[in-house]
N, C-alpha and C positions, 0 to 999 in steps of 0.2 A: 505493501500500500506505499503511496505517495500523496503528501499534499498538492494541491495546485491553486492558485492564486491567479486572476486575470486582470490586468493593467490597460484599461482602456479610457480613454477621453480623462484622465487625469483623476480617475477613481479606480480604487480595488474592487474586486469582488470578494465575497465572501468565500471563505476557503472551502474546497470540495476535497474529498478523497477519491483518488484514482486508484480502482482494485485490480484492473486488468490492463494488459498492453505494454508496449514499449516505446520510451520517450524518442518524440520524432527529432531529429537532428543529433543523437547520439553515435558515437562511433560504431557500438555494437550492435545499435537498432536493426540495420539490415541481416545481418550475420542471426540474431536471435529470433528476426521474424521468420527467415528462412527454416531454421531449426524447428520452429513453433509449427510452422504448418507441413512440414515435412512428412508426416504420416497420412495428408489427406488422399493423394492417391490408393491408397492400402484400403480404404472404405468404398471404393467403387470397385462393385460386385460383377459388372459387367464385362466379359473378356473382349467384348467388341467395341467398348468405350475406352479412349485414350484420354489420358489426363496428363497435360503439358503444362508445368508452372516455370515461370521465370518471374524473378524477384516478387512483386505483391500481383504479379498477373498471372490468371490460371484461366485455361481453355481446355474445353471437352471435345473430343469430336468422334466421330463413329463414320463408317462407310457400310453400305448396302446397296443392293439395285433398287431393293423396296425401300419408299419413303417411310413408311408406316414403320417399318423394323427399326430404322435410324431415330424415327421421332420417338417410339416406346423405350428404346433403349437409353436415348439422351433425357429423357424424363427421370426414367428410373435413377439415373446416375444425379441427375440434378435435385431430385428429391435426398440421396444419399450426402450428395456434397451441404446441400440446407441442413441435415441432420447434424452433421458433423461441424458445422458452426455453430449451431446451437448448444451443443456439447460442450464447445471449447469457447464460446460466448465471442465469437465474431458476429459479424454483421455482414450481409450479401446485400451489396446496392442493386434494386432490381432494375431501375432506371440504367445502369450502368451495363447488364446483362443482356447481350444481343446473341441472337440465332442467326445463322445463314446457311443455304443450302447449295454446295456448289456443284454444278452439273453443265454439259457443254451448252453453248448458246441454243441449238437444235431442241433440245430437251426443254430448254427454258421457254421456248416458242412452242411446243406441241400441249402445254397447258401449264398453269400455274404452281408451281412446284410450292408447297406449303407447309411448314412446319409449326403445330399447334403446341407449345411449350410455355410451361409457367414455373414461376418461382414462389410459392406458398401461393398465394391468390392473385399473383400479379401477373398478367400476362406478358411473356418475353418477346419483345418486338424483333420480327425477322428485318432483317436490311440486303441490300443488295451489294454493298460494299462497307468495309471496316478495316480501320488501322490497326494492324496487329505487329507489335513490337518495330514500327516505324515503317513499315509496308503496307500499302494499302491494296489489299485482296478484294477482287471484286467475285461476284458470284458465278460467273463464266472464265474465271482465270485467265482474263484478258490482257492484264498490266495496263489498259489505258487510263484508270484514274490514278494510279501509282505516278505514270510518266508523266501526265498531266500535271499532276502536283509538283513533281521534281522538278519539271520546266518551268513552272512557276516560281517556285524558290531560286530556282539558277536565275531566271532573268529579274527578278527582284534584286538579288544581291549584285548582280552585274549593271545595275543602274547605282546601288548603291557606291560600288566600286570605283565607276566612272565619277560620281560626286567626290569620293576621297581623295582623288588628284589634286584637288584645288585647296587641300587642307593638310596632306602628311607626303611625306617622301616615299620613293618607292619600295624600300625595305618593310615600311607600315603596311604599304597598298599587298605587297605579296604575303604579308602577316595574314591580312583579311581575307584574301585570295584562298589560301591555303586552309583557312579555318573554316569560312562559309561557301565556298564553292567548290 
């Protein structure tokens, strides 16, 4: 247990007691969090669902020719993850939880491919594209959204680089180039 006080607009809050969690910004925080959630994949009983974790990001994925099978296996695993979170005083954020069904463009054109998944009583939004570990993946695996985003970022940074030439020398421009372009 840790005491916590918040200072806002020149006033202190009343002292609260933190019973769970790891202090943000601590040196050991990320390591302790990874150790804490390390057993999460062991609580997923489906052999067809993979649980991939990176830092505080967790993804569940499954594949099958039958959409209903994927939906049933993922829903079962979502329920298991939710139960694990309840037992370990963790909170899943339903609004940040998304689903996506990857298939060829032709399969998407034949009929709408829909996953009806829920987290407790909240419907999980199905998206057509999603940023995962810095890469934008779309439901057709076309790379268009990622390429478009990358081009916009490079274009914006090239403009900034062109403006920097008026204020800094070439060595500083190179630093900006290597860091941002």
